[in-house]
All heavy atoms as an XYZ file, in Angstrom:
783
protein
N       0.835     -1.161      0.009
C      -0.006      0.016     -0.002
C       0.872      1.246      0.002
O       1.780      1.364      0.813
C      -0.888     -0.021      1.229
C      -1.979      0.986      1.191
S      -3.118      0.593      2.552
C      -4.067      2.085      2.576
N       0.635      2.134     -0.923
C       1.433      3.342     -1.061
C       1.031      4.390     -0.048
O      -0.143      4.677      0.136
C       1.279      3.920     -2.456
C       2.201      5.090     -2.757
C       2.025      5.570     -4.188
O       1.794      4.750     -5.084
O       2.020      6.802     -4.357
N       2.030      5.006      0.614
C       1.745      6.069      1.552
C       1.435      7.344      0.798
O       2.036      7.638     -0.240
C       2.963      6.360      2.440
C       3.120      5.442      3.587
C       4.231      5.971      4.464
C       4.325      5.172      5.746
N       5.401      5.697      6.570
N       0.462      8.105      1.272
C       0.167      9.400      0.703
C       1.225     10.373      1.121
O       1.592     10.443      2.260
C      -1.226      9.894      1.127
C      -2.235      9.888      0.101
C      -3.477     10.596      0.558
C      -4.301     10.937     -0.700
N      -5.504     11.631     -0.303
N       1.726     11.168      0.161
C       2.723     12.235      0.471
C       2.062     13.270      1.357
O       0.926     13.658      1.125
C       3.219     12.842     -0.818
N       2.809     13.691      2.378
C       2.218     14.680      3.336
C       2.202     16.046      2.602
O       3.165     16.494      2.015
C       3.097     14.761      4.550
C       2.513     15.604      5.608
C       3.311     15.514      6.872
C       2.595     16.342      7.927
N       3.121     16.152      9.246
N       1.011     16.684      2.675
C       0.843     18.012      2.083
C       0.173     18.884      3.107
O      -0.710     18.463      3.858
C      -0.040     17.911      0.845
C       0.490     16.975     -0.213
C      -0.309     16.877     -1.468
N      -1.759     16.819     -1.227
C      -2.668     16.865     -2.156
N      -2.247     16.939     -3.417
N      -3.910     16.772     -1.918
N       0.617     20.138      3.133
C       0.057     21.130      4.050
C      -0.410     22.360      3.204
O       0.329     22.841      2.406
C       1.157     21.559      5.010
C       0.796     22.676      5.876
C       1.978     23.175      6.742
O       3.085     22.625      6.690
O       1.775     24.186      7.436
N      -1.605     22.768      3.462
C      -2.128     24.000      2.795
C      -1.438     25.187      3.428
O      -1.370     25.360      4.609
C      -3.621     24.131      2.984
N      -0.771     26.012      2.557
C      -0.022     27.180      3.026
C      -0.596     28.453      2.454
O      -0.064     29.533      2.773
C       1.473     27.042      2.707
C       2.077     25.892      3.473
C       1.721     26.904      1.224
N      -1.636     28.424      1.636
C      -2.175     29.641      1.091
C      -3.305     29.386      0.120
O      -3.585     28.256     -0.222
N      -3.886     30.491     -0.288
C      -5.016     30.418     -1.266
C      -4.691     31.381     -2.401
O      -3.961     32.356     -2.192
C      -6.330     30.817     -0.612
C      -6.767     29.845      0.484
C      -8.189     30.041      0.904
N      -9.180     30.026     -0.162
C      -9.640     28.898     -0.733
N      -9.200     27.721     -0.381
N     -10.580     28.979     -1.684
N      -5.245     31.099     -3.570
C      -5.112     32.009     -4.693
C      -6.485     32.298     -5.238
O      -7.439     31.556     -4.953
C      -4.186     31.398     -5.782
C      -4.670     29.993     -6.193
C      -2.746     31.394     -5.320
C      -3.884     29.367     -7.367
N      -6.584     33.365     -5.990
C      -7.876     33.697     -6.608
C      -8.134     32.778     -7.776
O      -7.235     32.089     -8.282
C      -7.879     35.158     -7.093
O      -6.882     35.241     -8.191
C      -7.527     36.153     -6.005
N      -9.363     32.763     -8.246
C      -9.677     31.967     -9.437
C      -8.919     32.461    -10.644
O      -8.462     31.620    -11.469
C     -11.179     31.957     -9.683
C     -11.951     31.174     -8.688
C     -13.451     31.143     -8.950
O     -13.914     31.638    -10.010
O     -14.202     30.619     -8.099
N      -8.681     33.768    -10.753
C      -7.896     34.279    -11.864
C      -6.464     33.799    -11.800
O      -5.862     33.426    -12.800
C      -7.948     35.789    -11.880
N      -5.865     33.814    -10.602
C      -4.488     33.301    -10.436
C      -4.427     31.837    -10.750
O      -3.500     31.347    -11.362
C      -4.029     33.590     -8.990
C      -3.728     35.021     -8.683
C      -3.504     35.296     -7.235
O      -4.125     34.650     -6.347
O      -2.670     36.174     -6.952
N      -5.467     31.083    -10.297
C      -5.521     29.662    -10.570
C      -5.561     29.400    -12.084
O      -4.903     28.548    -12.575
C      -6.773     29.079     -9.904
C      -6.933     27.575    -10.054
C      -8.115     27.026    -10.753
N      -9.116     27.866    -11.284
C     -10.409     27.832    -10.952
N     -10.845     26.992    -10.017
N     -11.279     28.572    -11.533
N      -6.386     30.234    -12.766
C      -6.491     30.058    -14.216
C      -5.176     30.352    -14.938
O      -4.822     29.673    -15.921
C      -7.612     30.928    -14.759
C      -8.984     30.475    -14.269
O      -9.107     29.348    -13.717
O      -9.933     31.270    -14.429
N      -4.412     31.314    -14.436
C      -3.125     31.662    -15.036
C      -2.170     30.477    -14.957
O      -1.528     30.084    -15.904
C      -2.528     32.903    -14.291
C      -3.136     34.193    -14.557
C      -2.575     35.286    -13.625
O      -1.568     35.046    -12.920
O      -3.158     36.380    -13.625
N      -1.997     29.975    -13.712
C      -1.025     28.900    -13.520
C      -1.524     27.576    -14.131
O      -0.692     26.805    -14.639
C      -0.654     28.685    -12.015
C       0.607     27.840    -11.869
C      -1.811     28.137    -11.208
C       1.839     28.420    -12.502
N      -2.831     27.395    -14.150
C      -3.328     26.171    -14.803
C      -3.042     26.182    -16.294
O      -2.626     25.163    -16.846
C      -4.823     26.040    -14.566
C      -5.428     24.744    -15.051
C      -6.853     24.580    -14.637
C      -7.370     23.228    -15.068
N      -8.819     23.051    -14.734
N      -3.215     27.328    -16.953
C      -2.924     27.446    -18.395
C      -1.421     27.193    -18.643
O      -1.075     26.484    -19.602
C      -3.343     28.803    -18.916
N      -0.583     27.764    -17.811
C       0.895     27.528    -17.965
C       1.237     26.051    -17.724
O       2.035     25.449    -18.432
C       1.668     28.416    -17.052
C       1.667     29.903    -17.382
C       2.237     30.760    -16.248
C       2.473     30.128    -18.668
N       0.642     25.470    -16.705
C       0.881     24.069    -16.364
C       0.481     23.173    -17.532
O       1.232     22.260    -17.924
C       0.071     23.727    -15.101
C       0.148     22.306    -14.632
C       1.299     21.857    -13.971
C      -0.900     21.407    -14.892
C       1.367     20.529    -13.583
C      -0.833     20.131    -14.452
C       0.328     19.671    -13.775
N      -0.722     23.390    -18.095
C      -1.188     22.550    -19.187
C      -0.352     22.764    -20.426
O      -0.043     21.791    -21.175
C      -2.658     22.865    -19.462
C      -3.552     22.346    -18.369
C      -5.030     22.768    -18.516
O      -5.313     23.674    -19.316
O      -5.861     22.202    -17.756
N       0.068     24.019    -20.685
C       0.921     24.293    -21.849
C       2.301     23.609    -21.689
O       2.778     22.973    -22.615
C       1.112     25.793    -22.039
C       1.975     26.131    -23.266
C       1.921     27.618    -23.561
N       2.722     27.932    -24.706
C       2.383     27.806    -25.954
N       1.197     27.337    -26.235
N       3.192     28.083    -26.941
N       2.833     23.713    -20.506
C       4.146     23.079    -20.212
C       4.070     21.560    -20.439
O       4.949     20.963    -21.112
C       4.531     23.414    -18.780
C       5.901     22.947    -18.371
C       6.172     23.437    -16.931
C       7.245     22.624    -16.332
N       7.243     22.605    -14.909
N       3.012     20.923    -19.948
C       2.849     19.492    -20.075
C       2.595     19.101    -21.556
O       3.114     18.088    -22.034
C       1.742     18.988    -19.178
C       2.181     18.958    -17.720
O       3.320     19.012    -17.383
N       1.170     18.900    -16.869
N       1.784     19.904    -22.228
C       1.504     19.598    -23.630
C       2.717     19.715    -24.528
O       2.971     18.872    -25.396
N       3.528     20.739    -24.275
C       4.762     20.900    -25.040
C       5.747     19.776    -24.762
O       6.419     19.285    -25.675
C       5.403     22.251    -24.726
C       4.709     23.491    -25.348
C       5.242     24.749    -24.748
C       4.889     23.494    -26.848
N       5.822     19.351    -23.504
C       6.726     18.245    -23.151
C       6.300     16.971    -23.876
O       7.155     16.211    -24.394
C       6.749     18.046    -21.642
N       5.004     16.735    -23.923
C       4.464     15.539    -24.613
C       4.760     15.638    -26.112
O       5.195     14.654    -26.741
C       2.972     15.452    -24.359
C       2.346     14.159    -24.832
C       2.820     12.937    -24.000
O       3.119     13.097    -22.820
O       2.822     11.835    -24.583
N       4.548     16.752    -26.724
C       4.835     16.996    -28.137
C       6.326     16.781    -28.390
O       6.742     16.136    -29.356
C       4.406     18.419    -28.524
C       4.612     18.824    -29.991
C       3.892     17.911    -30.922
C       4.173     20.283    -30.195
N       7.160     17.351    -27.534
C       8.629     17.225    -27.693
C       9.060     15.774    -27.730
O       9.924     15.360    -28.538
C       9.337     17.989    -26.545
C      10.812     17.891    -26.598
C      11.532     18.680    -27.537
C      11.499     17.078    -25.761
C      12.913     18.592    -27.577
C      12.905     16.982    -25.831
C      13.598     17.765    -26.718
N       8.519     14.946    -26.806
C       8.907     13.535    -26.767
C       8.570     12.814    -28.081
O       9.251     11.833    -28.423
C       8.194     12.847    -25.630
C       8.816     13.151    -24.245
C       8.263     12.260    -23.161
N       6.951     12.666    -22.684
C       6.722     13.576    -21.829
N       7.726     14.230    -21.273
N       5.477     13.895    -21.433
N       7.607     13.264    -28.811
C       7.203     12.602    -30.055
C       7.841     13.182    -31.302
O       7.666     12.635    -32.396
N       8.661     14.250    -31.188
C       9.273     14.873    -32.354
C      10.668     14.328    -32.615
O      11.490     14.283    -31.686
C       9.406     16.406    -32.137
C       8.155     17.241    -32.308
C       8.491     18.700    -32.013
C       7.638     17.139    -33.759
N      10.966     14.036    -33.843
C      12.384     13.694    -34.162
C      13.156     15.039    -34.192
O      12.616     16.116    -34.478
C      12.305     13.109    -35.569
C      11.001     13.620    -36.118
C      10.087     13.858    -34.984
N      14.438     14.976    -33.876
C      15.302     16.124    -33.849
C      15.372     16.882    -35.162
O      15.691     18.051    -35.218
N      15.074     16.197    -36.249
C      15.150     16.806    -37.555
C      13.822     17.457    -38.003
O      13.727     18.014    -39.077
C      15.538     15.754    -38.611
O      14.591     14.710    -38.616
N      12.833     17.406    -37.137
C      11.493     17.954    -37.468
C      11.589     19.488    -37.606
O      12.294     20.122    -36.787
C      10.486     17.561    -36.398
O       9.309     18.337    -36.550
N      10.888     20.093    -38.542
C      10.851     21.542    -38.671
C      10.258     22.234    -37.417
O      10.526     23.375    -37.110
C      10.036     21.852    -39.890
C       9.613     20.525    -40.439
C      10.137     19.439    -39.597
N       9.424     21.456    -36.651
C       8.845     22.057    -35.442
C       9.728     21.977    -34.230
O       9.491     22.618    -33.273
C       7.540     21.273    -35.116
C       6.334     21.497    -36.034
C       5.189     20.609    -35.665
C       5.932     22.972    -35.994
N      10.807     21.190    -34.322
C      11.684     20.945    -33.168
C      12.160     22.214    -32.499
O      11.969     22.399    -31.283
C      12.865     20.058    -33.567
C      13.758     19.688    -32.435
C      13.465     18.597    -31.646
C      14.916     20.428    -32.181
C      14.308     18.237    -30.592
C      15.741     20.094    -31.087
C      15.450     19.001    -30.337
O      16.260     18.664    -29.275
N      12.737     23.104    -33.292
C      13.308     24.365    -32.718
C      12.218     25.228    -32.107
O      12.417     25.831    -31.068
C      14.088     25.139    -33.779
C      15.384     24.493    -34.156
O      15.898     23.694    -33.347
O      15.877     24.783    -35.280
N      11.060     25.275    -32.751
C       9.977     26.067    -32.231
C       9.455     25.509    -30.906
O       9.192     26.259    -29.974
C       8.839     26.176    -33.246
C       7.665     26.966    -32.701
C       6.739     27.418    -33.738
N       5.689     28.206    -33.093
C       4.523     28.356    -33.500
N       4.164     27.818    -34.656
N       3.636     29.087    -32.835
N       9.319     24.194    -30.836
C       8.819     23.594    -29.596
C       9.860     23.826    -28.482
O       9.466     24.141    -27.316
C       8.545     22.075    -29.806
C       8.295     21.374    -28.493
C       7.358     21.873    -30.718
N      11.135     23.672    -28.764
C      12.146     23.900    -27.733
C      12.089     25.348    -27.271
O      12.145     25.616    -26.045
C      13.578     23.566    -28.278
C      14.665     24.089    -27.376
C      13.721     22.060    -28.515
N      11.952     26.285    -28.169
C      11.872     27.724    -27.808
C      10.611     27.983    -26.933
O      10.629     28.631    -25.951
C      11.820     28.596    -29.057
C      11.826     30.085    -28.767
C      11.952     30.942    -30.058
N      10.962     30.595    -31.065
C      11.213     29.968    -32.232
N      12.418     29.582    -32.532
N      10.194     29.722    -33.043
N       9.491     27.396    -27.385
C       8.214     27.566    -26.626
C       8.311     26.919    -25.255
O       7.782     27.486    -24.244
C       7.052     26.978    -27.384
C       6.599     27.810    -28.576
O       7.118     28.941    -28.769
O       5.697     27.320    -29.317
N       8.990     25.789    -25.130
C       9.183     25.128    -23.839
C       9.980     26.029    -22.922
O       9.627     26.159    -21.726
C       9.905     23.787    -23.998
C       9.041     22.714    -24.591
S       9.955     21.163    -24.903
C      10.329     20.626    -23.280
N      11.044     26.661    -23.433
C      11.813     27.581    -22.624
C      11.041     28.792    -22.183
O      11.114     29.174    -20.968
N      10.279     29.396    -23.104
C       9.446     30.524    -22.722
C       8.409     30.203    -21.699
O       8.134     30.917    -20.763
C       8.832     31.134    -23.989
C       9.816     31.796    -24.914
C       9.229     32.154    -26.254
O       8.141     31.689    -26.638
N       9.939     32.950    -27.012
N       7.767     29.042    -21.846
C       6.722     28.599    -20.960
C       7.316     28.272    -19.569
O       6.735     28.667    -18.550
C       5.968     27.369    -21.527
O       5.405     27.773    -22.786
C       4.842     26.935    -20.596
N       8.451     27.584    -19.544
C       9.100     27.277    -18.271
C       9.488     28.541    -17.513
O       9.307     28.626    -16.316
C      10.315     26.395    -18.477
N       9.959     29.538    -18.266
C      10.311     30.838    -17.628
C       9.071     31.516    -17.081
O       9.069     32.000    -15.950
C      11.014     31.753    -18.654
O      12.210     31.112    -19.106
C      11.315     33.092    -18.106
N       7.977     31.512    -17.837
C       6.735     32.175    -17.367
C       6.188     31.403    -16.147
O       5.670     32.019    -15.239
C       5.694     32.187    -18.521
N       6.270     30.070    -16.178
C       5.792     29.263    -15.081
C       6.567     29.577    -13.793
O       5.965     29.843    -12.744
C       6.021     27.773    -15.452
C       5.409     26.780    -14.539
C       4.051     26.486    -14.546
C       6.213     26.069    -13.659
C       3.515     25.495    -13.730
C       5.703     25.115    -12.789
C       4.334     24.835    -12.841
N       7.870     29.639    -13.845
C       8.709     29.960    -12.692
C       8.489     31.373    -12.246
O       8.445     31.615    -11.026
C      10.214     29.699    -12.999
C      11.058     29.863    -11.779
C      10.708     28.860    -10.675
O      10.592     27.655    -10.918
N      10.475     29.362     -9.482
N       8.341     32.294    -13.175
C       8.065     33.716    -12.817
C       6.761     33.811    -12.081
O       6.691     34.559    -11.065
C       7.983     34.565    -14.099
C       7.804     36.028    -13.833
C       7.776     36.819    -15.109
C       7.468     38.265    -14.838
N       7.223     39.024    -16.038
N       5.708     33.061    -12.427
C       4.454     33.074    -11.708
C       4.677     32.658    -10.284
O       4.219     33.304     -9.356
C       3.423     32.171    -12.412
C       2.060     32.241    -11.801
C       1.018     33.050    -12.203
C       1.564     31.525    -10.661
N      -0.011     32.857    -11.420
C       0.242     31.925    -10.428
C       2.126     30.550     -9.814
C      -0.566     31.426     -9.451
C       1.342     30.054     -8.762
C       0.002     30.485     -8.559
N       5.389     31.518    -10.047
C       5.627     31.039     -8.713
C       6.442     32.050     -7.917
O       6.173     32.265     -6.711
C       6.346     29.659     -8.761
C       5.433     28.542     -9.094
C       5.332     27.874    -10.234
C       4.444     27.983     -8.195
N       4.364     26.896    -10.143
C       3.779     26.952     -8.869
C       4.077     28.251     -6.881
C       2.797     26.168     -8.339
C       3.064     27.452     -6.321
C       2.435     26.485     -7.020
N       7.481     32.601     -8.501
C       8.341     33.604     -7.825
C       7.490     34.787     -7.356
O       7.612     35.223     -6.216
C       9.501     34.038     -8.698
C      10.509     32.960     -8.963
O      10.483     31.930     -8.275
O      11.288     33.130     -9.915
N       6.717     35.335     -8.270
C       5.924     36.543     -7.969
C       4.787     36.237     -6.936
O       4.659     37.031     -5.949
C       5.281     37.105     -9.232
C       6.250     37.740    -10.181
C       5.632     38.201    -11.494
O       4.418     37.991    -11.728
O       6.377     38.807    -12.280
N       4.109     35.168     -7.109
C       2.991     34.871     -6.234
C       3.505     34.440     -4.833
O       2.895     34.820     -3.817
C       2.063     33.784     -6.770
C       1.432     34.150     -8.113
C       0.660     35.468     -8.013
C       0.081     35.836     -9.378
N      -0.576     37.117     -9.383
N       4.587     33.727     -4.756
C       5.093     33.348     -3.428
C       5.599     34.561     -2.658
O       5.415     34.636     -1.468
C       6.215     32.282     -3.568
O       7.330     32.832     -4.222
N       6.192     35.486     -3.348
C       6.626     36.743     -2.718
C       5.418     37.549     -2.264
O       5.395     38.076     -1.179
C       7.510     37.526     -3.723
C       8.414     38.501     -3.132
C       9.447     39.101     -4.110
N       9.121     39.098     -5.495
C       9.670     38.266     -6.430
N      10.523     37.367     -6.076
N       9.295     38.348     -7.690
N       4.431     37.672     -3.178
C       3.221     38.460     -2.870
C       2.423     37.890     -1.687
O       1.987     38.606     -0.832
C       2.373     38.506     -4.131
C       1.007     39.180     -3.972
C       0.174     39.056     -5.237
O       0.620     38.594     -6.280
N      -1.093     39.423     -5.123
N       2.235     36.598     -1.723
C       1.402     35.903     -0.696
C       2.165     35.444      0.530
O       1.547     35.019      1.494
C       0.617     34.764     -1.318
C      -0.383     35.158     -2.376
N      -1.523     35.833     -2.094
C      -0.364     34.995     -3.752
C      -2.198     36.048     -3.192
N      -1.507     35.563     -4.220
N       3.526     35.445      0.428
C       4.382     35.034      1.534
C       4.031     33.571      2.003
O       3.824     33.339      3.198
C       4.260     36.011      2.720
C       4.750     37.386      2.359
C       4.604     38.359      3.513
C       5.175     39.746      3.289
N       4.828     40.440      2.135
N       4.015     32.665      1.064
C       3.765     31.290      1.405
C       4.922     30.645      2.145
O       6.075     30.919      1.873
C       3.541     30.449      0.116
C       2.328     30.861     -0.676
C       1.160     31.266     -0.158
C       2.230     30.895     -2.071
N       0.295     31.557     -1.214
C       0.920     31.314     -2.411
C       3.082     30.554     -3.110
C       0.481     31.461     -3.697
C       2.634     30.677     -4.411
C       1.336     31.149     -4.693
N       4.575     29.838      3.127
C       5.570     29.093      3.893
C       6.269     28.146      2.918
O       5.629     27.512      2.063
C       4.859     28.321      4.997
C       5.738     27.359      5.738
C       4.914     26.551      6.717
C       5.654     25.385      7.297
N       4.845     24.574      8.159
N       7.580     28.023      3.106
C       8.343     27.040      2.328
C       9.249     26.239      3.254
O       9.407     26.577      4.452
N       9.906     25.206      2.771
C      10.792     24.398      3.586
C      11.737     23.662      2.686
O      11.369     23.265      1.573
C       9.977     23.412      4.434
N      12.937     23.482      3.137
C      13.945     22.691      2.398
C      13.400     21.280      2.214
O      12.754     20.722      3.101
C      15.248     22.631      3.164
N      13.579     20.730      1.022
C      13.073     19.404      0.730
C      11.604     19.303      0.435
O      11.036     18.243      0.476
N      10.976     20.493      0.169
C       9.591     20.558     -0.154
C       9.363     21.404     -1.387
O      10.245     22.177     -1.752
C       8.807     21.202      1.021
C       8.704     20.335      2.229
N       9.807     20.103      3.035
C       7.691     19.717      2.801
C       9.485     19.314      4.028
N       8.180     19.062      3.949
N       8.224     21.307     -1.995
C       7.840     22.163     -3.127
C       6.367     22.483     -3.028
O       5.627     21.846     -2.271
C       8.112     21.492     -4.456
C       7.309     20.255     -4.684
N       7.657     18.984     -4.164
C       6.141     20.043     -5.324
C       6.744     18.123     -4.515
N       5.807     18.734     -5.250
N       5.940     23.559     -3.710
C       4.574     23.958     -3.698
C       3.814     23.288     -4.866
O       4.369     23.056     -5.931
C       4.425     25.479     -3.853
C       4.874     26.258     -2.722
C       4.516     26.131     -1.419
C       5.827     27.346     -2.740
N       5.169     27.065     -0.649
C       5.967     27.836     -1.440
C       6.558     27.967     -3.771
C       6.842     28.875     -1.089
C       7.381     29.017     -3.438
C       7.503     29.441     -2.140
N       2.545     23.022     -4.617
C       1.640     22.536     -5.644
C       0.372     23.330     -5.580
O       0.021     23.882     -4.524
C       1.272     21.059     -5.418
C       2.370     20.079     -5.703
C       1.922     18.602     -5.552
O       0.777     18.397     -5.100
O       2.740     17.781     -5.885
N      -0.405     23.301     -6.672
C      -1.705     23.948     -6.679
C      -2.791     22.897     -6.628
O      -2.749     21.933     -7.437
C      -1.887     24.791     -7.961
C      -3.285     25.424     -7.972
C      -0.828     25.868     -8.085
N      -3.749     23.070     -5.761
C      -4.982     22.283     -5.795
C      -5.940     23.144     -6.645
O      -6.454     24.177     -6.147
C      -5.508     22.060     -4.402
C      -6.874     21.299     -4.429
O      -7.611     21.407     -5.438
O      -7.141     20.631     -3.401
N      -6.078     22.813     -7.924
C      -6.811     23.654     -8.853
C      -8.299     23.764     -8.478
O      -8.893     24.793     -8.675
C      -6.709     23.128    -10.300
C      -5.305     23.249    -10.862
C      -4.569     22.115    -11.151
C      -4.784     24.505    -11.089
C      -3.277     22.229    -11.683
C      -3.479     24.629    -11.622
C      -2.768     23.523    -11.918
N      -8.879     22.752     -7.878
C     -10.293     22.784     -7.510
C     -10.542     23.713     -6.306
O     -11.497     24.498     -6.295
C     -10.817     21.395     -7.223
C     -10.992     20.547     -8.441
C     -11.580     19.154     -8.129
O     -12.367     19.091     -7.169
O     -11.289     18.273     -8.876
N      -9.631     23.620     -5.304
C      -9.831     24.395     -4.080
C      -9.129     25.763     -4.097
O      -9.278     26.516     -3.175
C      -9.322     23.587     -2.864
N      -8.328     26.033     -5.131
C      -7.547     27.277     -5.253
C      -6.605     27.401     -4.077
O      -6.421     28.464     -3.503
C      -8.445     28.494     -5.371
S      -9.311     28.602     -6.952
N      -6.049     26.279     -3.644
C      -5.107     26.290     -2.513
C      -3.706     25.972     -2.977
O      -3.481     25.209     -3.966
C      -5.482     25.215     -1.472
C      -6.682     25.542     -0.673
C      -6.961     24.518      0.419
O      -6.660     23.315      0.211
O      -7.477     24.914      1.429
N      -2.720     26.524     -2.264
C      -1.325     26.177     -2.461
C      -0.920     25.214     -1.392
O      -1.171     25.451     -0.172
C      -0.421     27.456     -2.417
C      -0.860     28.475     -3.467
C       1.053     27.106     -2.562
C      -0.764     27.941     -4.923
N      -0.379     24.094     -1.800
C       0.006     23.064     -0.872
C       1.543     22.960     -0.816
O       2.206     23.057     -1.843
C      -0.539     21.770     -1.315
C      -2.104     21.741     -1.536
C      -2.509     20.451     -2.229
C      -2.836     21.894     -0.241
N       2.085     22.737      0.356
C       3.497     22.478      0.530
C       3.661     20.977      0.665
O       3.068     20.332      1.503
C       4.034     23.186      1.804
C       5.511     23.087      2.051
C       6.277     23.779      0.930
C       5.871     23.654      3.411
N       4.420     20.389     -0.268
C       4.546     18.906     -0.361
C       5.984     18.523     -0.222
O       6.873     19.125     -0.877
C       3.937     18.410     -1.678
C       3.885     16.960     -1.781
C       3.249     16.507     -3.065
C       3.249     14.995     -3.201
N       2.654     14.583     -4.472
N       6.243     17.498      0.536
C       7.613     16.969      0.713
C       8.067     16.312     -0.588
O       7.324     15.591     -1.243
C       7.630     15.933      1.866
C       9.025     15.428      2.196
C       8.972     14.618      3.482
C      10.307     14.076      3.831
N      11.389     14.997      3.965
N       9.306     16.633     -1.005
C       9.885     16.027     -2.203
C      10.062     14.547     -1.974
O      10.213     14.085     -0.826
C      11.262     16.665     -2.473
C      11.156     18.115     -2.884
O      10.070     18.593     -3.286
O      12.161     18.870     -2.777
N      10.109     13.826     -3.028
C      10.278     12.333     -2.932
C      11.711     12.018     -2.739
O      12.614     12.609     -3.129
C       9.788     11.661     -4.174
C       8.300     11.739     -4.285
C       7.856     11.005     -5.490
N       6.403     11.129     -5.597
C       5.663     10.291     -6.276
N       6.189      9.356     -6.947
N       4.386     10.453     -6.318
């Protein structure tokens, strides 16, 4: 039986903030999936790589700005996650 990772709610976000990070999260995952299926010689390869970099930068910028703005608790060996349904930020222990 797998143990559930311990998670602690450390903040809330607005629905608009949730929608921003959800769009970035879905784009990041979609681009990663597309990248895995592309051969290096594909004409789309360079564009996907560029888009992945831009999306990863925007994703990290969102976390940096919101964590500073909302002053979420953090801890070494942990990372934040979003509960999209509850609009909560969770602190979760790294594996």
